[in-house]
Structure formats: C-alpha cells, structure tokens
N, CA, C and O atoms as a CHARMM CRD file, in Angstrom:
* protein
*
  276
    1    1 MET  N    145.20000  73.30100  10.82500 PROA 1      0.00000
    2    1 MET  CA   145.49500  74.54600  11.49300 PROA 1      0.00000
    3    1 MET  C    144.20200  75.35700  11.62200 PROA 1      0.00000
    4    1 MET  O    143.37600  75.36000  10.71000 PROA 1      0.00000
    5    2 ARG  N    144.03400  76.02500  12.72200 PROA 2      0.00000
    6    2 ARG  CA   142.81000  76.78000  12.96800 PROA 2      0.00000
    7    2 ARG  C    142.68000  77.95100  11.99700 PROA 2      0.00000
    8    2 ARG  O    143.65600  78.61300  11.64300 PROA 2      0.00000
    9    3 ASN  N    141.44400  78.17600  11.58700 PROA 3      0.00000
   10    3 ASN  CA   141.18100  79.33900  10.74100 PROA 3      0.00000
   11    3 ASN  C    141.47400  80.59600  11.53100 PROA 3      0.00000
   12    3 ASN  O    141.17800  80.67200  12.72400 PROA 3      0.00000
   13    4 GLY  N    142.04800  81.57000  10.87700 PROA 4      0.00000
   14    4 GLY  CA   142.35300  82.82900  11.52700 PROA 4      0.00000
   15    4 GLY  C    143.75800  82.90600  12.08400 PROA 4      0.00000
   16    4 GLY  O    144.25300  83.99800  12.36300 PROA 4      0.00000
   17    5 MET  N    144.40900  81.76900  12.25200 PROA 5      0.00000
   18    5 MET  CA   145.75300  81.78200  12.81500 PROA 5      0.00000
   19    5 MET  C    146.76000  82.38900  11.83700 PROA 5      0.00000
   20    5 MET  O    147.63800  83.15000  12.24300 PROA 5      0.00000
   21    6 ILE  N    146.63500  82.05700  10.55500 PROA 6      0.00000
   22    6 ILE  CA   147.58600  82.56300   9.55800 PROA 6      0.00000
   23    6 ILE  C    147.49900  84.08800   9.43300 PROA 6      0.00000
   24    6 ILE  O    148.53600  84.75000   9.48500 PROA 6      0.00000
   25    7 PRO  N    146.28400  84.68400   9.26800 PROA 7      0.00000
   26    7 PRO  CA   146.24100  86.14500   9.20400 PROA 7      0.00000
   27    7 PRO  C    146.75800  86.81300  10.47700 PROA 7      0.00000
   28    7 PRO  O    147.35100  87.89000  10.41200 PROA 7      0.00000
   29    8 THR  N    146.54100  86.19200  11.61800 PROA 8      0.00000
   30    8 THR  CA   147.01500  86.76700  12.87500 PROA 8      0.00000
   31    8 THR  C    148.53400  86.75700  12.94000 PROA 8      0.00000
   32    8 THR  O    149.14700  87.74300  13.34900 PROA 8      0.00000
   33    9 VAL  N    149.13600  85.65600  12.54100 PROA 9      0.00000
   34    9 VAL  CA   150.60400  85.56100  12.55300 PROA 9      0.00000
   35    9 VAL  C    151.21100  86.51600  11.52700 PROA 9      0.00000
   36    9 VAL  O    152.17900  87.21400  11.83000 PROA 9      0.00000
   37   10 VAL  N    150.65500  86.55300  10.32100 PROA 10     0.00000
   38   10 VAL  CA   151.15400  87.47100   9.29200 PROA 10     0.00000
   39   10 VAL  C    151.01400  88.91400   9.77500 PROA 10     0.00000
   40   10 VAL  O    151.92900  89.72000   9.60400 PROA 10     0.00000
   41   11 GLY  N    149.88600  89.23500  10.36700 PROA 11     0.00000
   42   11 GLY  CA   149.67400  90.58200  10.89100 PROA 11     0.00000
   43   11 GLY  C    150.67400  90.94900  11.95900 PROA 11     0.00000
   44   11 GLY  O    151.14700  92.08400  12.01100 PROA 11     0.00000
   45   12 THR  N    151.00200  89.99500  12.81400 PROA 12     0.00000
   46   12 THR  CA   151.99200  90.24300  13.85900 PROA 12     0.00000
   47   12 THR  C    153.35500  90.53200  13.25400 PROA 12     0.00000
   48   12 THR  O    154.04500  91.45500  13.68600 PROA 12     0.00000
   49   13 VAL  N    153.74400  89.75100  12.26000 PROA 13     0.00000
   50   13 VAL  CA   155.04100  89.94800  11.60300 PROA 13     0.00000
   51   13 VAL  C    155.09200  91.31100  10.90800 PROA 13     0.00000
   52   13 VAL  O    156.09000  92.02400  11.01200 PROA 13     0.00000
   53   14 VAL  N    154.02700  91.67000  10.20900 PROA 14     0.00000
   54   14 VAL  CA   153.99600  92.94400   9.48600 PROA 14     0.00000
   55   14 VAL  C    154.00300  94.11600  10.46600 PROA 14     0.00000
   56   14 VAL  O    154.68000  95.11500  10.22600 PROA 14     0.00000
   57   15 THR  N    153.26200  94.00400  11.55800 PROA 15     0.00000
   58   15 THR  CA   153.24300  95.07600  12.55400 PROA 15     0.00000
   59   15 THR  C    154.61100  95.26400  13.19200 PROA 15     0.00000
   60   15 THR  O    155.07300  96.39400  13.35100 PROA 15     0.00000
   61   16 VAL  N    155.25600  94.17400  13.55400 PROA 16     0.00000
   62   16 VAL  CA   156.59400  94.26200  14.15000 PROA 16     0.00000
   63   16 VAL  C    157.58300  94.85700  13.14800 PROA 16     0.00000
   64   16 VAL  O    158.45900  95.63500  13.52600 PROA 16     0.00000
   65   17 THR  N    157.44400  94.49500  11.88300 PROA 17     0.00000
   66   17 THR  CA   158.30800  95.06700  10.84700 PROA 17     0.00000
   67   17 THR  C    158.10300  96.57600  10.75600 PROA 17     0.00000
   68   17 THR  O    159.07400  97.32600  10.65600 PROA 17     0.00000
   69   18 GLY  N    156.85200  97.02800  10.78900 PROA 18     0.00000
   70   18 GLY  CA   156.57200  98.45900  10.75500 PROA 18     0.00000
   71   18 GLY  C    157.18900  99.18900  11.92800 PROA 18     0.00000
   72   18 GLY  O    157.74000 100.27800  11.76800 PROA 18     0.00000
   73   19 PHE  N    157.09900  98.59000  13.11800 PROA 19     0.00000
   74   19 PHE  CA   157.70900  99.21200  14.29200 PROA 19     0.00000
   75   19 PHE  C    159.23400  99.18900  14.20500 PROA 19     0.00000
   76   19 PHE  O    159.88800 100.13100  14.65100 PROA 19     0.00000
   77   20 ALA  N    159.80100  98.14000  13.64400 PROA 20     0.00000
   78   20 ALA  CA   161.25200  98.02800  13.52500 PROA 20     0.00000
   79   20 ALA  C    161.81100  99.07500  12.55900 PROA 20     0.00000
   80   20 ALA  O    162.96600  99.48100  12.68900 PROA 20     0.00000
   81   21 LEU  N    161.01200  99.50900  11.60600 PROA 21     0.00000
   82   21 LEU  CA   161.46200 100.48800  10.62100 PROA 21     0.00000
   83   21 LEU  C    161.29000 101.93400  11.09200 PROA 21     0.00000
   84   21 LEU  O    161.54400 102.86000  10.32200 PROA 21     0.00000
   85   22 ARG  N    160.87400 102.14200  12.31100 PROA 22     0.00000
   86   22 ARG  CA   160.61700 103.49900  12.81700 PROA 22     0.00000
   87   22 ARG  C    161.85000 104.39400  12.74100 PROA 22     0.00000
   88   22 ARG  O    161.70100 105.59600  12.52000 PROA 22     0.00000
   89   23 ASN  N    163.05100 103.86900  12.91200 PROA 23     0.00000
   90   23 ASN  CA   164.26800 104.68500  12.91800 PROA 23     0.00000
   91   23 ASN  C    164.98600 104.65700  11.57300 PROA 23     0.00000
   92   23 ASN  O    166.18600 104.92100  11.50300 PROA 23     0.00000
   93   24 SER  N    164.26200 104.34100  10.51300 PROA 24     0.00000
   94   24 SER  CA   164.88000 104.27400   9.18800 PROA 24     0.00000
   95   24 SER  C    164.50100 105.51000   8.37500 PROA 24     0.00000
   96   24 SER  O    163.75000 106.36900   8.83800 PROA 24     0.00000
   97   25 ASN  N    165.03100 105.58100   7.16200 PROA 25     0.00000
   98   25 ASN  CA   164.76100 106.72500   6.27600 PROA 25     0.00000
   99   25 ASN  C    163.46900 106.56600   5.48600 PROA 25     0.00000
  100   25 ASN  O    163.14900 107.42000   4.65900 PROA 25     0.00000
  101   26 ILE  N    162.73300 105.51200   5.71700 PROA 26     0.00000
  102   26 ILE  CA   161.48200 105.25900   4.99500 PROA 26     0.00000
  103   26 ILE  C    160.45000 106.29900   5.44900 PROA 26     0.00000
  104   26 ILE  O    160.38100 106.61600   6.63700 PROA 26     0.00000
  105   27 PRO  N    159.65500 106.82800   4.52600 PROA 27     0.00000
  106   27 PRO  CA   158.64300 107.82000   4.91000 PROA 27     0.00000
  107   27 PRO  C    157.66900 107.28400   5.96000 PROA 27     0.00000
  108   27 PRO  O    157.34800 106.09700   5.99400 PROA 27     0.00000
  109   28 ASP  N    157.21300 108.20100   6.81300 PROA 28     0.00000
  110   28 ASP  CA   156.30200 107.82100   7.89600 PROA 28     0.00000
  111   28 ASP  C    155.02700 107.17000   7.37300 PROA 28     0.00000
  112   28 ASP  O    154.47900 106.27600   8.01700 PROA 28     0.00000
  113   29 SER  N    154.55400 107.60800   6.21900 PROA 29     0.00000
  114   29 SER  CA   153.31100 107.03700   5.68900 PROA 29     0.00000
  115   29 SER  C    153.47700 105.54900   5.39000 PROA 29     0.00000
  116   29 SER  O    152.53100 104.78200   5.57000 PROA 29     0.00000
  117   30 TYR  N    154.64600 105.12700   4.94300 PROA 30     0.00000
  118   30 TYR  CA   154.88400 103.70700   4.67500 PROA 30     0.00000
  119   30 TYR  C    154.94400 102.91200   5.97700 PROA 30     0.00000
  120   30 TYR  O    154.36100 101.83400   6.09100 PROA 30     0.00000
  121   31 LYS  N    155.66300 103.46500   6.95900 PROA 31     0.00000
  122   31 LYS  CA   155.77500 102.77400   8.24900 PROA 31     0.00000
  123   31 LYS  C    154.40200 102.65200   8.90400 PROA 31     0.00000
  124   31 LYS  O    154.03700 101.58600   9.40000 PROA 31     0.00000
  125   32 ASN  N    153.64800 103.74400   8.90300 PROA 32     0.00000
  126   32 ASN  CA   152.31400 103.71500   9.49800 PROA 32     0.00000
  127   32 ASN  C    151.37800 102.79700   8.71700 PROA 32     0.00000
  128   32 ASN  O    150.50800 102.15000   9.29800 PROA 32     0.00000
  129   33 GLY  N    151.56100 102.74400   7.39500 PROA 33     0.00000
  130   33 GLY  CA   150.76800 101.84000   6.56500 PROA 33     0.00000
  131   33 GLY  C    151.03700 100.38700   6.91300 PROA 33     0.00000
  132   33 GLY  O    150.10700  99.58400   6.99700 PROA 33     0.00000
  133   34 LEU  N    152.30700 100.04300   7.11500 PROA 34     0.00000
  134   34 LEU  CA   152.65500  98.67400   7.50300 PROA 34     0.00000
  135   34 LEU  C    152.05400  98.32900   8.86400 PROA 34     0.00000
  136   34 LEU  O    151.50600  97.24200   9.04800 PROA 34     0.00000
  137   35 ILE  N    152.15600  99.23900   9.79700 PROA 35     0.00000
  138   35 ILE  CA   151.61500  98.98600  11.13200 PROA 35     0.00000
  139   35 ILE  C    150.10000  98.81500  11.05600 PROA 35     0.00000
  140   35 ILE  O    149.55300  97.89400  11.66200 PROA 35     0.00000
  141   36 GLY  N    149.42400  99.68300  10.32600 PROA 36     0.00000
  142   36 GLY  CA   147.96600  99.58700  10.18900 PROA 36     0.00000
  143   36 GLY  C    147.53500  98.32100   9.47300 PROA 36     0.00000
  144   36 GLY  O    146.56800  97.67000   9.87100 PROA 36     0.00000
  145   37 PHE  N    148.25200  97.97400   8.41900 PROA 37     0.00000
  146   37 PHE  CA   147.95000  96.75200   7.67100 PROA 37     0.00000
  147   37 PHE  C    148.10400  95.53300   8.56900 PROA 37     0.00000
  148   37 PHE  O    147.27200  94.62600   8.53800 PROA 37     0.00000
  149   38 GLY  N    149.15900  95.51100   9.36200 PROA 38     0.00000
  150   38 GLY  CA   149.38400  94.39600  10.27500 PROA 38     0.00000
  151   38 GLY  C    148.32400  94.31600  11.35100 PROA 38     0.00000
  152   38 GLY  O    147.83300  93.23000  11.66200 PROA 38     0.00000
  153   39 LEU  N    147.96400  95.46100  11.92800 PROA 39     0.00000
  154   39 LEU  CA   146.93600  95.47100  12.96700 PROA 39     0.00000
  155   39 LEU  C    145.58000  95.03900  12.41500 PROA 39     0.00000
  156   39 LEU  O    144.80700  94.37300  13.10500 PROA 39     0.00000
  157   40 ALA  N    145.29400  95.41800  11.17200 PROA 40     0.00000
  158   40 ALA  CA   144.03500  94.98700  10.55200 PROA 40     0.00000
  159   40 ALA  C    144.00200  93.47000  10.39700 PROA 40     0.00000
  160   40 ALA  O    142.96800  92.84400  10.62900 PROA 40     0.00000
  161   41 HSD  N    145.11800  92.88200  10.00900 PROA 41     0.00000
  162   41 HSD  CA   145.17300  91.42400   9.87400 PROA 41     0.00000
  163   41 HSD  C    145.04300  90.72600  11.22800 PROA 41     0.00000
  164   41 HSD  O    144.40900  89.67700  11.33500 PROA 41     0.00000
  165   42 ILE  N    145.64100  91.30800  12.24500 PROA 42     0.00000
  166   42 ILE  CA   145.50700  90.73500  13.58600 PROA 42     0.00000
  167   42 ILE  C    144.03900  90.76400  14.01200 PROA 42     0.00000
  168   42 ILE  O    143.52600  89.78400  14.55200 PROA 42     0.00000
  169   43 ALA  N    143.36900  91.88600  13.76700 PROA 43     0.00000
  170   43 ALA  CA   141.95500  92.00800  14.14400 PROA 43     0.00000
  171   43 ALA  C    141.09200  91.01900  13.37000 PROA 43     0.00000
  172   43 ALA  O    140.22900  90.36200  13.95200 PROA 43     0.00000
  173   44 MET  N    141.32000  90.90800  12.06100 PROA 44     0.00000
  174   44 MET  CA   140.51300  89.98100  11.25100 PROA 44     0.00000
  175   44 MET  C    140.75400  88.52900  11.65800 PROA 44     0.00000
  176   44 MET  O    139.80700  87.75200  11.77600 PROA 44     0.00000
  177   45 GLY  N    142.01100  88.16400  11.87200 PROA 45     0.00000
  178   45 GLY  CA   142.31900  86.79100  12.27800 PROA 45     0.00000
  179   45 GLY  C    141.75000  86.46200  13.64100 PROA 45     0.00000
  180   45 GLY  O    141.25000  85.35900  13.86000 PROA 45     0.00000
  181   46 SER  N    141.82400  87.41900  14.56500 PROA 46     0.00000
  182   46 SER  CA   141.27000  87.19600  15.90200 PROA 46     0.00000
  183   46 SER  C    139.75800  87.04700  15.85000 PROA 46     0.00000
  184   46 SER  O    139.18900  86.18900  16.52600 PROA 46     0.00000
  185   47 ALA  N    139.10900  87.88300  15.04800 PROA 47     0.00000
  186   47 ALA  CA   137.65400  87.77700  14.91100 PROA 47     0.00000
  187   47 ALA  C    137.25800  86.43800  14.30800 PROA 47     0.00000
  188   47 ALA  O    136.25800  85.84400  14.70900 PROA 47     0.00000
  189   48 GLU  N    138.03600  85.96700  13.35000 PROA 48     0.00000
  190   48 GLU  CA   137.74800  84.67800  12.72800 PROA 48     0.00000
  191   48 GLU  C    137.91500  83.52900  13.72700 PROA 48     0.00000
  192   48 GLU  O    137.10900  82.59800  13.74600 PROA 48     0.00000
  193   49 MET  N    138.95100  83.59600  14.54900 PROA 49     0.00000
  194   49 MET  CA   139.14600  82.55000  15.55800 PROA 49     0.00000
  195   49 MET  C    138.03900  82.59200  16.61000 PROA 49     0.00000
  196   49 MET  O    137.57300  81.54700  17.06300 PROA 49     0.00000
  197   50 LEU  N    137.62000  83.79200  16.99600 PROA 50     0.00000
  198   50 LEU  CA   136.54200  83.92500  17.96800 PROA 50     0.00000
  199   50 LEU  C    135.23900  83.37200  17.41300 PROA 50     0.00000
  200   50 LEU  O    134.51900  82.66300  18.11600 PROA 50     0.00000
  201   51 THR  N    134.93100  83.68200  16.17600 PROA 51     0.00000
  202   51 THR  CA   133.72000  83.17500  15.53100 PROA 51     0.00000
  203   51 THR  C    133.75100  81.65600  15.46400 PROA 51     0.00000
  204   51 THR  O    132.74400  80.99500  15.71600 PROA 51     0.00000
  205   52 GLU  N    134.90200  81.11000  15.12600 PROA 52     0.00000
  206   52 GLU  CA   135.03900  79.64500  15.05100 PROA 52     0.00000
  207   52 GLU  C    134.80500  79.01300  16.42000 PROA 52     0.00000
  208   52 GLU  O    134.15800  77.97100  16.51500 PROA 52     0.00000
  209   53 ASN  N    135.32600  79.63200  17.48200 PROA 53     0.00000
  210   53 ASN  CA   135.12100  79.10000  18.83300 PROA 53     0.00000
  211   53 ASN  C    133.65600  79.14100  19.22900 PROA 53     0.00000
  212   53 ASN  O    133.15600  78.19900  19.84300 PROA 53     0.00000
  213   54 ILE  N    132.96600  80.21200  18.88700 PROA 54     0.00000
  214   54 ILE  CA   131.54400  80.33100  19.21200 PROA 54     0.00000
  215   54 ILE  C    130.74700  79.26900  18.46100 PROA 54     0.00000
  216   54 ILE  O    129.86900  78.62900  19.03900 PROA 54     0.00000
  217   55 GLN  N    131.04700  79.07900  17.18000 PROA 55     0.00000
  218   55 GLN  CA   130.34200  78.07100  16.39800 PROA 55     0.00000
  219   55 GLN  C    130.60200  76.67500  16.95400 PROA 55     0.00000
  220   55 GLN  O    129.68000  75.86400  17.04100 PROA 55     0.00000
  221   56 ARG  N    131.82700  76.39100  17.32500 PROA 56     0.00000
  222   56 ARG  CA   132.17300  75.08300  17.88800 PROA 56     0.00000
  223   56 ARG  C    131.44500  74.86800  19.21000 PROA 56     0.00000
  224   56 ARG  O    130.95100  73.77400  19.48200 PROA 56     0.00000
  225   57 SER  N    131.37900  75.91200  20.02700 PROA 57     0.00000
  226   57 SER  CA   130.68300  75.82100  21.30400 PROA 57     0.00000
  227   57 SER  C    129.19500  75.54700  21.10900 PROA 57     0.00000
  228   57 SER  O    128.61800  74.71200  21.80500 PROA 57     0.00000
  229   58 ASN  N    128.57600  76.24900  20.16200 PROA 58     0.00000
  230   58 ASN  CA   127.15400  76.03400  19.87300 PROA 58     0.00000
  231   58 ASN  C    126.90100  74.62100  19.37000 PROA 58     0.00000
  232   58 ASN  O    125.90900  73.99700  19.74800 PROA 58     0.00000
  233   59 MET  N    127.78700  74.11300  18.52300 PROA 59     0.00000
  234   59 MET  CA   127.63300  72.77600  17.98400 PROA 59     0.00000
  235   59 MET  C    127.75800  71.73700  19.10300 PROA 59     0.00000
  236   59 MET  O    126.97900  70.78500  19.15000 PROA 59     0.00000
  237   60 MET  N    128.72500  71.91300  19.99700 PROA 60     0.00000
  238   60 MET  CA   128.90300  70.96400  21.09400 PROA 60     0.00000
  239   60 MET  C    127.70300  71.00200  22.04100 PROA 60     0.00000
  240   60 MET  O    127.31300  69.96800  22.58400 PROA 60     0.00000
  241   61 GLU  N    127.12400  72.16400  22.24100 PROA 61     0.00000
  242   61 GLU  CA   125.94000  72.27600  23.09600 PROA 61     0.00000
  243   61 GLU  C    124.76300  71.52800  22.48600 PROA 61     0.00000
  244   61 GLU  O    124.02900  70.83800  23.19400 PROA 61     0.00000
  245   62 LYS  N    124.58100  71.66400  21.17000 PROA 62     0.00000
  246   62 LYS  CA   123.50300  70.95700  20.50200 PROA 62     0.00000
  247   62 LYS  C    123.69900  69.45000  20.56800 PROA 62     0.00000
  248   62 LYS  O    122.73900  68.71100  20.79000 PROA 62     0.00000
  249   63 VAL  N    124.91900  68.98700  20.38000 PROA 63     0.00000
  250   63 VAL  CA   125.21400  67.55900  20.43600 PROA 63     0.00000
  251   63 VAL  C    124.96500  67.03100  21.83800 PROA 63     0.00000
  252   63 VAL  O    124.41900  65.93900  21.99600 PROA 63     0.00000
  253   64 SER  N    125.35100  67.77900  22.85000 PROA 64     0.00000
  254   64 SER  CA   125.15900  67.29700  24.22300 PROA 64     0.00000
  255   64 SER  C    123.68000  67.25500  24.57800 PROA 64     0.00000
  256   64 SER  O    123.24900  66.36000  25.30500 PROA 64     0.00000
  257   65 ARG  N    122.88400  68.21700  24.07600 PROA 65     0.00000
  258   65 ARG  CA   121.43100  68.17400  24.31500 PROA 65     0.00000
  259   65 ARG  C    120.81300  66.98600  23.59800 PROA 65     0.00000
  260   65 ARG  O    119.91900  66.33300  24.13600 PROA 65     0.00000
  261   66 TRP  N    121.28200  66.70100  22.38600 PROA 66     0.00000
  262   66 TRP  CA   120.75100  65.59500  21.59300 PROA 66     0.00000
  263   66 TRP  C    121.06900  64.26000  22.25300 PROA 66     0.00000
  264   66 TRP  O    120.23800  63.35200  22.26400 PROA 66     0.00000
  265   67 SER  N    122.27700  64.14400  22.80300 PROA 67     0.00000
  266   67 SER  CA   122.66900  62.86300  23.40200 PROA 67     0.00000
  267   67 SER  C    121.95500  62.59600  24.72900 PROA 67     0.00000
  268   67 SER  O    121.83300  61.44100  25.13700 PROA 67     0.00000
  269   68 LYS  N    121.48100  63.64900  25.41100 PROA 68     0.00000
  270   68 LYS  CA   120.75500  63.47700  26.66600 PROA 68     0.00000
  271   68 LYS  C    119.32700  63.00800  26.43400 PROA 68     0.00000
  272   68 LYS  O    118.69100  62.46200  27.33600 PROA 68     0.00000
  273   69 SER  N    118.82400  63.22200  25.22600 PROA 69     0.00000
  274   69 SER  CA   117.42500  62.84900  24.92300 PROA 69     0.00000
  275   69 SER  C    117.25300  61.36300  24.82100 PROA 69     0.00000
  276   69 SER  O    116.14500  60.88600  24.57300 PROA 69     0.00000
C-alpha cells in the first residue's frame, strides 16, 4: 500500500465524523478539534504521497538516463 494513503483515509473518516456531529450536543471545541485533526491528517498523508511520487519520478529519470548511455 502506498505511503500516505492510511493517514489520508483516517483523516477523511475523522473529518466526516466531525462534520456529522455538528447537530449534536457535543461542545463546538470537540467538533472543531475532530475536523482540524482530520484535515491535518489529510494534509500530511497527501504531502507524503506527493513526496513519494516526486522521488519515484526522479528515480525513473535517472534509470532512463543510465540505460541510454
């Protein structure tokens, strides 16, 4: 499984849970905390997947240059 996918999925679930609790008796600080925590995980997971793609792209470029020599 790709790195970053798990934090992104967990973040999505936590964010949706925070939004789903908007009409409940839970204090706003808890709901906003869940939403923020989820969004932070989405951002971290996305950044990790982007970094992995860039590294993979750089590696493939180096291999293709090496094979042309």
